[in-house]
C-alpha positions in Angstrom: 29.2 53.5 116.7 32.1 53.5 118.7 35.7 54.3 118.0 38.1 51.6 117.4 41.0 51.5 119.7 44.5 51.9 118.3 46.7 48.9 118.6 49.5 49.2 121.1 53.1 49.1 120.0 56.0 47.7 121.8 58.8 50.0 122.9 61.8 49.5 120.7 64.5 51.4 118.8 63.6 54.8 117.3 63.3 54.5 113.6 66.1 56.1 111.6 64.0 58.9 110.2 63.2 60.1 113.7 66.7 59.9 115.2 68.1 63.2 116.6 71.3 64.7 115.1 74.6 65.1 117.1 77.6 63.2 118.3 77.5 60.3 120.6 79.6 60.2 123.8 82.0 57.7 122.3 82.6 60.0 119.2 83.3 63.0 121.5 85.7 61.0 123.6 87.6 59.9 120.5 87.8 63.5 119.2 89.2 64.8 122.5 91.8 62.1 122.7 92.9 62.7 119.1 93.1 66.5 119.6 95.2 65.9 122.7 97.5 63.6 120.9 97.9 66.2 118.1 98.8 68.9 120.7 101.4 66.7 122.3 103.0 66.0 118.9 103.1 69.7 118.0 104.6 70.6 121.4 107.3 68.0 121.1 108.0 69.1 117.5 108.4 72.8 118.6 110.7 71.7 121.4 112.8 69.7 119.0 113.0 72.1 116.1 111.5 75.5 116.9 113.3 76.4 120.1 116.8 75.6 118.8 116.0 77.6 115.6 115.0 80.7 117.7 118.1 80.3 119.9 120.3 80.0 116.8 118.8 83.2 115.4 119.5 85.1 118.6 123.1 83.9 118.8 123.6 84.8 115.1 122.1 88.2 115.6 124.5 88.9 118.4 127.5 87.6 116.4 126.5 89.9 113.5 126.4 92.9 115.8 129.8 92.0 117.2 131.3 91.7 113.7 130.0 95.2 112.8 131.5 96.6 116.0 134.8 94.9 115.3 134.9 96.2 111.7 134.4 99.8 112.8 137.0 99.6 115.6 139.5 97.9 113.2 139.0 100.7 110.7 139.6 103.4 113.3 142.5 101.7 115.1 144.2 100.8 111.8 146.6 103.7 111.6 144.9 106.8 110.0 141.6 108.5 109.5 140.3 109.0 106.0 140.7 112.6 104.7 137.4 114.2 105.5 137.1 116.5 102.5 137.3 113.6 100.0 140.8 114.2 98.5 143.5 111.7 98.3 145.9 112.0 101.2 149.2 110.7 102.5 149.6 108.0 105.1 150.8 110.7 107.6 147.6 112.7 107.1 145.3 112.2 110.1 147.6 109.6 111.5 146.7 107.7 114.7 148.4 109.2 117.7 146.7 107.8 120.8 143.7 106.6 122.7 142.2 107.1 126.1 139.1 106.5 128.2 137.5 108.9 130.6 135.6 106.5 132.8 136.3 103.0 131.4 133.0 102.9 129.5 134.0 105.0 126.5 136.9 105.1 124.0 138.4 108.3 122.5 140.8 107.8 119.6 143.0 110.7 118.6 144.3 111.5 115.0 147.0 114.0 114.3 145.8 117.2 112.5 147.6 120.3 111.2 150.2 121.0 112.5 151.2 117.4 112.7 153.3 116.9 115.8 152.8 113.1 116.5 151.4 113.8 119.9 147.9 113.2 121.1 146.2 116.4 122.2 142.6 115.8 122.9 141.5 119.3 122.2 140.3 120.9 119.0 143.7 120.8 117.2 143.5 117.0 116.7 140.6 115.0 115.3 138.9 112.7 117.6 136.6 109.7 117.2 134.6 108.7 120.3 132.9 105.3 121.0 130.3 105.0 123.7 127.2 102.9 124.5 123.9 104.7 124.7 120.4 103.2 124.8 121.5 99.7 123.6 123.7 100.9 120.7 127.4 101.4 120.2 127.7 104.9 118.9 130.7 106.4 117.0 131.1 110.2 117.0 133.4 111.6 114.4 134.7 115.1 115.1 136.0 115.5 111.5 132.5 115.2 110.0 130.5 116.1 113.1 128.3 112.9 112.8 127.2 110.2 115.2 126.7 106.8 113.8 125.2 103.7 115.4 127.8 101.0 114.8 126.1 98.1 116.5 122.9 97.3 118.3 121.9 95.1 121.2 124.9 96.4 123.2 124.6 96.0 126.9 127.9 97.5 128.0 131.4 98.4 127.0 134.5 98.2 129.2 137.7 99.8 128.0 141.2 99.1 129.5 143.7 101.3 127.8 146.8 99.5 129.2 145.9 95.8 130.0 149.5 94.5 130.0 151.3 97.6 131.4 153.2 98.3 128.2 151.1 101.2 126.9 150.9 99.5 123.5 147.7 97.5 123.8 144.0 98.3 124.3 141.4 95.9 125.5 137.7 96.4 124.8 135.0 94.2 126.2 131.6 94.5 124.5 128.6 92.7 126.0 125.7 92.1 123.7 122.2 91.0 124.7 119.1 90.0 122.7 116.2 88.8 124.9 117.6 86.1 127.1 120.9 85.5 125.3 124.0 87.5 126.4 127.5 87.3 124.9 130.7 89.2 125.7 133.3 89.7 123.1 136.8 90.9 123.8 138.8 93.0 121.3 142.5 93.5 121.7 144.2 96.3 119.7 147.9 97.2 119.4 149.2 100.7 118.4 150.1 100.9 114.8 
């Protein structure tokens, strides 16, 4: 007996249960287009909101550093130095008697000490406070206490003009601050008390 031949089938669609898994080319193209659109939206949102926020933070940080520098300079240029041993003193104790700069990049403030003569002598008989910029910080050295304090950070440079108007009564300090790509210069004018 012979074998019976199998009936031939016509070519046609693959039945569902035999279809391969995966994405079609159209589905992949849609996914790429939607991902690109999402990327463009995120980039434009960052440009509109993120960049100005970062820029505002940098400007605010520099303003905060300038305020701290101004507060320290105002306290020292205000007329007298606090009594270093913690007792109450008189207004004439450690009175401001003068300022000077050695090279235009530092500020030395002189306070009268015993004996009080009202003259600025920048030696060991009078107390001195020195401001200078070192390694990005405005430093304040106090001879009375022997301490160095960082007054402000992000300081690029300091320029001191001890007599900007020729009267000998004013002091001009230009402090330049820099944080990343933002640079600001602040000018402080002081008058002798």
